[in-house]
N, C-alpha and C positions, 0 to 999 in steps of 0.2 A: 333503669340501671342495667348496665351490661353484665352478663353472666359468663361463667366459664363455658357453659353450654353454647352460648352465642358464638364465642370465639372458635370452639371446636367445630361447630356447624359451618362457620365462614371458611375456615381453613380446609375442611374436607370437601366443601362444595366447590371451591375455586382452585384447589390444587389436586388435580386428578390423581387418584390412587393413594392419597395421603391418609394416614391414620394419626389422629391427634389425641393426646391426653392433656387436658388443660385443668389447672387448679387455680382457685382465686375466688374469694367470697366477699370482697369489699367493693366490687364494681369497677375498679381502676387498676389494680395490681394483680398480675397473673403470672403463672409459670406454665410453660408448654413443652411437651416432648412431641416432636413431629417426625414420623417415619414415612419416607416416601421413596419408591424405587427410582424416581426421576433425579434424586440427589446423588446417585452413583456417579463417581468421577468428578463431582463438583466440590469445590472448597467450601469451608464453613460460611464465608461471606456470601457466596452465591446461593447457598441453601437458605440462609436467613433472608436474603433479598426475595426469594421466591415466596417465602411465608408472608413477609411484609406485603408483597404484591397481592397475595390472596386476600389478606385482610383489607387492603385498600380497595380491591375490587368489590368487597362486601360493604364498603363505605365506612370502614373502621380505620382510624388513623392514629399512629403513635403521637403522643403529645396532645391529642385531642380526646377521643373516646377512650383510648388506652393510655394510661399514664406510665405504666411500667410493664415490661414483658421479659421475664427470664426465659430465654429460648434455648432449647437443645434440639438439634436435628441429627438425623442419620438416615442412611439408605436402608431400604428393606432387605 
C-alpha cells in the first residue's frame, strides 16, 4: 500500500529543492503541500504539472496508484 511518506519521498527526490508535506492514511487519497523555488514565476497549472511529473518519474500515476491528490503548491 502506498503511504504519504512514499509520495513525499517521490516528490522530493524527483523535484529538485522541493519540500513536501503529505497527508493520507488510506493508501489512495492524499493531500500535499509542495514548496519549491523552481515554481517562482510559474502559474498553478505548470506548478502542478511539475509535481505530477515528479510522481510519474517515480512510477506513481494519478488514477492508478494514486486515486486522489489534493495539491497545493507555492514558491519558496
